[in-house]
C-alpha positions, 0 to 999 in steps of 0.5 A, spaced: 518 489 496 520 489 489 525 495 489 531 491 487 527 488 482 525 494 479 532 497 479 534 491 475 529 492 470 529 499 470 536 499 468 535 493 462 529 498 459 533 504 460 538 501 455 533 498 450 529 505 450 535 509 449 536 506 442 533 508 436 533 501 433 534 494 436 536 488 433 534 481 435 541 480 438 539 486 443 532 483 445 535 476 446 540 479 450 535 484 454 531 477 455 537 474 458 538 479 463 531 479 465 531 472 466 537 473 471 533 479 474 527 474 476 531 469 478 535 473 483 528 476 485 527 469 488 522 467 482 521 460 481 525 457 476 519 454 472 515 460 472 521 464 470 522 459 464 515 460 462 515 467 462 521 468 458 518 463 453 512 467 452 514 474 452 520 472 447 515 470 442 512 477 442 519 481 443 523 477 438 519 479 431 519 484 425 513 488 429 518 490 435 524 490 431 521 495 426 517 499 430 517 506 431 519 505 438 522 498 439 524 499 446 517 501 449 514 495 445 519 491 449 517 494 455 509 493 454 510 486 452 514 485 459 508 489 462 503 484 459 507 478 461 507 480 468 500 481 468 499 474 466 504 471 471 500 475 476 493 472 474 491 476 469 487 483 469 480 479 469 482 475 475 476 475 480 479 477 487 473 479 490 470 475 496 464 470 496 460 473 502 453 474 499 449 468 503 449 470 510 452 467 514 458 466 509 464 462 512 471 464 511 476 460 513 483 462 514 489 457 514 497 458 514 503 457 518 504 460 525 508 467 524 505 468 518 500 474 520 494 470 520 490 472 526 492 480 524 490 478 517 483 476 519 482 482 523 484 486 517 479 483 512 474 483 517 475 491 518 475 492 510 468 488 510 465 491 515 467 498 513 467 498 505 461 493 505 457 494 511 457 487 513 456 484 520 462 480 522 463 475 527 471 472 529 472 466 532 479 463 534 480 456 533 487 456 536 487 452 542 494 451 543 498 458 542 498 462 548 493 468 548 491 466 541 484 467 542 485 473 547 489 476 541 483 476 536 478 478 541 482 484 542 483 486 535 475 485 534 475 490 540 479 495 536 475 495 530 469 495 534 462 497 530 459 491 527 465 486 528 465 482 534 469 476 537 466 469 539 466 469 547 472 464 549 470 458 553 475 454 556 476 447 554 473 446 547 476 443 541 477 446 535 471 442 532 466 444 538 468 452 537 467 451 529 460 449 531 458 454 536 461 459 532 456 457 526 450 457 531 452 464 534 452 467 527 445 464 525 442 467 532 446 474 531 444 475 524 452 476 522 453 476 515 460 473 515 464 468 520 471 468 520 474 461 522 482 463 524 485 456 525 491 454 528 498 454 525 504 450 526 512 452 525 511 447 519 506 443 516 504 436 520 499 431 519 495 433 525 494 440 523 492 438 516 487 433 519 484 438 524 484 443 518 480 438 514 475 437 519 473 444 520 472 445 513 468 439 513 464 442 518 463 449 516 463 448 508 467 455 508 465 459 502 472 462 502 478 458 504 484 463 504 491 461 505 496 467 509 503 466 507 509 470 509 512 474 503 519 474 506 520 467 506 520 467 498 520 460 495 518 457 502 512 460 501 510 457 495 512 450 497 507 452 503 501 454 498 502 448 494 502 443 500 496 446 503 492 446 496 493 439 496 490 437 502 485 443 503 480 446 498 483 453 498 480 459 494 485 464 494 492 467 497 493 473 502 501 475 502 503 479 508 509 483 509 509 486 502 512 492 505 518 488 507 525 488 504 524 481 501 526 480 494 518 479 491 519 472 488 514 469 492 508 474 490 510 473 482 511 465 483 505 464 488 499 464 482 503 461 477 505 455 481 498 454 485 493 457 480 490 460 486 488 468 485 492 472 490 486 476 494 490 481 498 497 484 500 498 485 507 503 491 509 505 493 516 501 491 523 496 496 523 489 494 521 488 498 515 495 495 512 491 491 507 491 492 499 486 488 494 490 485 489 490 487 482 495 484 477 495 491 473 497 495 479 503 490 481 506 490 475 506 497 474 509 498 481 515 493 479 516 496 472 516 503 476 510 506 473 507 507 480 500 505 482 496 512 482 489 508 483 491 505 490 494 512 492 487 515 491 484 509 494 488 510 500 487 517 500 479 516 500 480 511 506 483 516 510 479 521 508 474 524 514 468 527 510 466 532 515 473 535 516 474 535 508 467 539 508 470 544 512 476 544 509 472 545 502 468 551 505 475 554 507 478 553 501 472 556 497 473 562 501 481 562 500 482 561 507 488 556 509 491 557 516 496 553 520 491 548 523 489 546 516 497 545 514 497 540 520 491 536 518 495 536 511 501 533 514 497 528 519 494 526 512 500 524 509 503 520 515 496 516 515 497 515 507 504 511 509 509 517 509 513 520 504 516 513 502 509 510 502 506 515 497 513 516 493 513 509 492 506 509 488 508 515 484 510 514 477 518 514 477 518 512 484 525 510 483 527 517 482 522 520 487 526 516 492 532 518 490 530 525 491 528 524 498 535 520 499 539 526 496 535 531 500 536 527 507 529 526 508 525 522 512 518 522 515 521 525 521 521 531 517 514 531 517 513 529 525 518 535 526 513 540 522 507 537 526 511 539 533 513 546 531 505 547 529 503 544 536 508 548 539 504 554 537 498 557 541 491 556 538 491 564 536 497 563 533 495 557 529 489 561 526 493 568 525 500 566 523 501 574 522 502 574 530 508 570 529 514 575 530 521 574 532 520 573 539 514 568 538 518 564 533 524 563 538 519 561 543 516 556 538 523 553 536 525 552 543 518 548 545 519 544 539 526 543 540 528 546 533 532 552 530 528 558 529 530 557 521 525 550 521 520 555 524 521 559 518 521 554 513 514 552 516 511 559 515 514 560 508 510 553 506 504 555 509 504 562 506 505 560 499 500 555 500 495 560 503 497 565 497 495 559 492 488 558 495 486 565 495 488 565 488 484 559 486 478 561 490 477 567 486 478 564 479 477 556 480 482 553 475 483 559 471 485 562 478 490 557 479 493 557 473 493 565 474 497 563 480 502 559 477 503 564 471 503 570 475 509 566 479 512 565 472 511 557 473 512 554 466 510 546 465 517 545 466 518 548 472 512 544 475 517 538 477 522 543 481 516 546 485 518 543 491 524 547 492 521 553 489 516 553 495 509 551 491 505 545 492 502 541 486 497 537 490 495 530 490 489 526 492 487 528 499 490 535 498 497 533 500 501 539 498 507 539 493 507 532 491 505 534 484 510 533 478 515 529 483 516 535 487 517 536 495 513 540 499 516 546 500 520 547 507 521 539 507 528 539 503 532 542 508 535 536 510 535 533 517 536 537 523 543 537 526 
């Protein structure tokens, strides 16, 4: 979402940080370029004016001009300004669901992803906060809207259920029935998924106001499509005039829009952004954090979110089994396949690289190597083409077996060899780590003649650096060995 803005700002800051000293003219010129970059990213003009005005006071001054690293000072000032624009580092983005049954009302235009977002938040509350959740669809107009929410509730399972569908009821009647069912069923949270329209009209607003009066929701969240740019900002403003909104959820943040809606929404409405939606999968939801988003925009990465994503996808039993094997220095091809699957669950190479510091350079490295997630899928296919015995004992893989595996996976024998090389080098490191812990790991690196300056090149030389969740070879900006061979011809 922010790639274009990140590239523009990165170029501006490279020009500043590359100089030993800055004049007031240099800073003013940079601020002018930042202003243009924000406008091109579709940030609202009043927001841009206030932003530039606030950082100008701090950036154009003796403290910055005469500082040891004036360029870095300007970057920090812009970073702090972005955090403030997005709501500040202390903004409350939690949901008020303390007194059961707490009602969360979902509002938004048709097509904004409201129903899917309702299910995503419900899943998050059920899994992270151990809440018992009831989902109720109030959309009696859109075909199969109620069935869609019921299907999503079934997919989540566990403590998330949907209100049984009764044909012919009005939204107000469904609301009253949902509240009664929540009390009788001992639910902690009730979601009311209201009807949307392709555009704001009086009937929709009147209906939403009536539902709010009946349910007295603790949270009224507006779901807005970030790809619609300034239209999303205007939608939020008009909804807020008629409904007591408590927060915003921006969907399609993984799209190729310019990101202006996310930067303008908080400043225009004064409402906190609670969540960011990414993708259609039910786990594609991130809690909003101004510091993290500002860091992504400035190319500083978001390691905290990456760690959280790894934690969400981590299977405790599998992790414990893996830990036991690692302590013994064991690492077979089944373990490597599990690592590759973990990488896919966390968003693939692109998703992971986007959260690392220097994301721009990391993505450029992927592009230069002709890499995409198909490379990982192809490696998984290679391992799947092996027998159980071969995956457990890679030493059995002689030339004829490798030829058979390559034919089964639809790849060349050289691709099979790359996977086996990656496994062998990772297995060697595991053995050395098991013998001496951290000392053993450093010995493994030192024994291989690897200096700190070599760490960034590890992906090409064939040794992994390690990432949250045990992902191989992504440390220091390197790539997993065997992944840099380019696309299959």
